[in-house]
C-alpha positions in Angstrom: 189.3 215.2 240.6 190.9 218.4 241.8 187.5 220.2 242.1 187.6 221.0 238.4 190.8 223.0 238.5 192.8 220.5 236.3 195.0 219.7 239.4 195.5 216.3 240.9 196.6 215.6 244.4 199.1 212.9 245.3 196.3 211.0 247.0 194.2 211.1 243.9 197.0 209.8 241.7 197.7 207.0 244.2 193.9 206.2 244.1 194.1 205.9 240.3 197.0 203.5 240.4 195.3 201.4 243.1 192.1 201.2 241.0 194.1 200.3 237.9 196.0 197.6 239.8 192.8 196.2 241.3 191.1 195.9 237.9 194.1 194.3 236.1 195.8 192.2 238.7 193.6 189.1 238.2 192.7 189.5 234.5 193.9 187.2 231.8 192.0 188.9 228.9 193.9 191.7 227.2 190.9 193.5 225.7 189.1 193.4 229.1 192.2 194.8 230.8 192.5 197.6 228.2 188.9 198.6 228.7 189.6 199.0 232.4 192.7 201.0 231.6 190.7 203.4 229.4 188.0 203.8 232.1 190.6 204.6 234.7 192.7 207.0 232.6 189.6 209.1 231.7 189.4 209.9 235.4 192.8 211.7 235.4 191.4 214.9 234.0 188.2 216.8 235.0 185.5 217.8 232.5 184.7 216.2 229.3 187.3 213.7 228.2 187.7 210.6 226.0 190.4 207.9 226.0 191.6 205.4 223.6 194.5 202.9 223.2 196.5 202.6 220.0 198.4 199.3 219.6 200.8 198.3 216.8 199.5 195.0 215.5 200.9 193.2 212.4 203.0 196.3 211.7 200.1 198.7 211.6 198.4 200.9 214.2 194.9 200.2 215.3 192.6 201.5 218.1 192.3 198.5 220.3 189.9 200.0 222.8 188.1 203.4 222.9 185.8 205.1 225.4 183.6 206.4 222.6 183.1 206.2 218.8 184.6 209.7 218.6 187.9 208.5 219.9 188.1 205.6 217.4 187.1 207.9 214.5 189.7 210.5 215.4 192.4 207.9 215.8 191.5 206.3 212.5 192.3 209.6 210.8 195.8 209.5 212.2 196.3 206.0 210.8 195.1 206.9 207.4 197.3 210.0 207.0 200.2 208.6 209.0 200.5 211.6 211.3 199.1 212.6 214.7 199.9 212.7 218.4 199.5 208.9 219.1 201.9 208.0 216.2 204.3 210.7 217.3 204.3 209.3 220.8 205.0 205.8 219.5 207.8 207.0 217.2 209.5 209.2 219.8 208.8 207.1 222.9 208.0 210.4 224.7 204.8 212.0 226.0 203.1 214.3 223.5 200.9 217.1 224.9 198.8 219.7 223.1 196.9 221.8 225.6 195.1 223.8 222.9 195.0 222.4 219.4 193.8 225.8 218.0 197.2 227.3 219.0 199.3 224.3 217.9 200.9 223.9 214.5 201.5 220.2 214.6 199.6 217.5 212.6 197.7 220.1 210.5 195.3 217.7 208.7 194.5 215.6 211.8 194.3 218.7 214.0 191.7 220.3 211.8 189.5 217.2 211.9 189.9 216.9 215.7 188.9 220.5 216.3 185.8 220.1 214.0 184.8 217.2 216.3 185.0 219.3 219.4 188.4 218.0 220.6 190.5 220.9 222.1 193.5 219.1 223.7 195.3 215.8 223.5 197.8 213.9 225.5 199.5 210.8 224.1 201.7 208.6 226.3 203.8 205.7 225.0 202.6 202.3 226.2 205.1 199.5 226.3 203.5 196.1 227.1 206.3 193.7 225.9 208.8 193.3 223.1 206.0 192.5 220.6 203.2 194.8 221.8 203.7 198.6 221.9 201.4 201.5 221.5 200.1 204.7 223.0 197.6 205.8 225.6 195.6 208.7 224.2 193.6 211.2 226.3 191.4 213.8 224.5 189.6 216.7 226.2 186.9 219.2 225.3 188.4 222.3 227.0 191.8 224.0 226.7 194.7 223.7 229.1 193.3 220.7 231.0 196.7 219.0 231.1 198.3 220.5 234.2 201.7 219.1 235.4 199.8 216.9 237.9 197.6 215.5 235.1 200.7 214.8 232.9 202.4 213.1 235.9 199.3 211.0 236.5 199.2 210.0 232.8 202.9 209.0 232.8 202.5 206.9 236.0 199.4 205.2 234.8 201.0 204.3 231.4 204.1 203.0 233.0 202.2 201.1 235.7 199.7 199.8 233.1 202.6 198.5 230.9 203.8 196.2 233.7 200.3 195.0 234.6 199.3 194.4 231.0 202.5 192.4 230.4 201.4 190.2 233.3 197.9 189.9 231.8 199.4 188.7 228.5 201.5 186.1 230.4 198.4 184.9 232.3 196.4 184.6 229.1 199.2 182.7 227.4 199.5 180.3 230.3 195.7 179.8 230.5 195.7 179.0 226.7 198.5 176.6 227.1 196.7 174.8 230.0 193.6 174.4 227.8 195.7 173.2 224.9 197.5 170.7 227.3 194.2 169.3 228.5 193.0 168.9 224.9 196.3 167.3 223.9 196.4 164.9 226.8 192.9 163.8 225.9 193.8 163.3 222.2 195.8 160.1 222.5 198.7 158.1 224.1 201.2 159.2 221.4 200.9 162.9 222.3 201.1 162.1 226.0 204.3 160.1 225.4 205.8 162.9 223.2 205.1 165.5 226.0 206.8 163.2 228.5 209.8 162.8 226.2 210.2 166.6 225.8 209.8 167.1 229.5 212.6 164.6 230.2 214.9 166.1 227.5 214.5 169.7 228.5 213.6 169.3 232.2 210.5 171.5 231.7 206.9 171.4 232.7 204.1 169.7 230.6 202.8 173.1 229.4 206.2 174.1 228.1 206.7 170.7 226.5 203.4 171.1 224.7 204.5 174.5 223.5 207.7 173.0 222.0 205.6 170.4 220.1 203.1 173.0 218.9 205.9 175.2 217.6 207.4 172.2 215.8 204.0 171.5 214.3 203.9 175.1 213.0 207.5 175.0 211.7 207.2 171.8 209.7 203.5 172.3 208.7 202.1 169.1 210.0 199.4 168.3 212.7 200.5 168.0 216.3 199.7 164.3 216.5 202.0 163.6 213.6 204.8 165.6 215.2 204.3 163.5 218.3 204.3 160.3 216.4 207.5 161.2 214.6 209.2 162.0 217.9 208.0 158.8 219.7 209.1 156.7 216.7 212.6 158.4 216.5 213.2 157.8 220.3 212.0 154.2 219.9 214.4 153.6 217.0 217.3 155.0 219.1 216.4 152.6 221.9 216.1 149.6 219.6 
C-alpha cells in the first residue's frame, strides 16, 4: 500500500472497502466476520502491523479476534489496568492515535509494556455494531509515524463500514438461529405448532417471530417451551368453550 510511504490513495481505500464488503456480505457468523475485518484492516498500513478487535461483552472488555498472540496479550494488559487506547476510544467514541508511543505521555503503564513488546504506534477506532455490541478496532505498528492522514481516514471508513456490515451479520445469524429453532419446534409436537399459529394470528407475524415470542415467554416464566405452548393452547381453548 502506498509503496511503503504510509500514504493510501483513494483507489486503495476503495479497494479495502470492497474487499471488506465481499467478505462480510454473506456471512452469518460474527467471529468469522470479525476475522475478515482484522485481516482487511491490517492492510491499511504498510510495514509490520497487528490488528485486534475489542468488544464489550457482559459489561467487560475482551479481545474477540486478534491477528497475533501479541495483539491479544497487549490488549489484555489494558483490560487488567483499566487504561489504554482501545478503552479510551470506547469511552470517548472518538479515534485515538499515537504515532510514536515513546513520545506520548498517555497510558503510562500500558505504554511501557507495549514498547517492550516492539509496538511503536497505535490507532484505535470506535466500532459500533448495534445497541448491545460496541467496541474498538485496534491497529498496532512496529515503526513510528505510520498513521498518515490517509491511513487514519481509511481506518475511520473501514470501522464505520464494518459496523453496518457486522450489524447485518448479527441479524442474519439471529434469523438463521430462529429458523433452526423453528424447525426443531415444529418437529417437537402438535401443541407447539398450534401455539405458534395462535401467536401468528394474534400478532400478524411470521412463524419465526411467533416462536421467538414463545421462547421469550419460556425464559421469563422459567418453564420449558412445550409447557408455555400447552398453557397458551389451553387458555385459548377455554375462551372458546
